[in-house]
N, C-alpha and C positions, 0 to 999 in steps of 0.2 A: 502421549500428549496429543490433544486435538487442537488444530489450528484452523480457523476460518479466516481466509484472506478476502476482504471485500475490496475490489479494485475496478477501475474503468477499463473494460475490455476494448473499448474503442480507441484508447490512447496507446500509441505504439510503444512508449516508454513503459507504461504500467503493464501492458500485456507481455512485453519481452521480459521484464523483471519477474513477473508472476510465473512465467513458464521456465525461467532460468533457475529459480530456487530449487535446490536439490535436497529437500528434507523429507521427501515421501518415504525414504527408507527408515527414518527414525521417528517420524510423526505421522499422524493422520492429517494431511493437508488437504483442505477443501478450498478450491478457488471459486469465488462467487462474483459474478458480474454485478456491480452495484446498480447499473442502469436497469437490470432486470429484477432487482430485489428491493423495491422502494420501501416495503414494509419494514425490513430490517434496518434500512438507512434511517427511517423515521425513529425507530427505537434508539439508535445511536444519537440522533439529534436531541432526543429527550434527555440524554445523558451528557450533553454538551459537546458532542463530536460532530464535525462537519466533513462529509466525504470530499468536498471540494478542497479541503486542506491536505488531502493525501490518503494513501492506503489506510484502511482500518483493519486491524486483526483482533480476533477474539481467541483467547487461549483458554481451553478447558472451561468455557462458559463463565469464567470469573475475572479474567484479566483482559483489559483492552489497551491496545497501543495504536497510535496513529502517526502518520507522516514519517519523519526521520526516526522517531523512536520505534516505529513498526519495522522499518528497514534494518535498523541496528539490531533489533531483536531477531528478525528472520536471519540476518547475517550470522548471528551468534549460534543459532541452532542448525544452520546450513552446513552440509558436508563440504561443499565447494564454496568457500567464503571469499568475499571481496573484503579485504582488510582496510578498515578505516583507522589510520594511526591516531587520528585525533577526532573523536566523536563530536566534540564541541564545534570544531571547524566544519565538519560535515553537517551538523544540525543547523548552524547559523549562516553558512555561506553556500555550500554545495547544494543542499536540498532546496532552499528557496530559489536558487538559480535554475535548477532542473524543473521546478514547478512553473516558473516563468516561461521557460522554453516549451514546456508541455502546452501551455495556453496558446502560444504562437503556432505550434505544430497542429493542434486541433483546429484552430481557426483556419489555417491553410488547407486542412482536409475537409473543411465545411462542417465540422462537428462543434457542438456546444461544449465548452469546458466546464460548465456548471450543470448540476443535476436538477 
């Protein structure tokens, strides 16, 4: 399985999670800094995805997941999983809260939260 993970390397949360994922033993995981790969991000935008809404992952060139769905997918294939007992709660409450905190942290670091 080939997984491309497009993330914001300048965001401490995104960077920590991307480096935490331990799926390299099972999958070909490629970490891609979205800020340095604008061409691929434009391709995703043409498909209706917005990197400002969270991680984007492409699996085997035919499946795309974003945001909480991307984290849930990565968590499922990860060897060292963080268990979400209720994916709906994670999707609707935890993930939006983390996105909000991300914007505040990037603002405090003098970084733009949008691409």
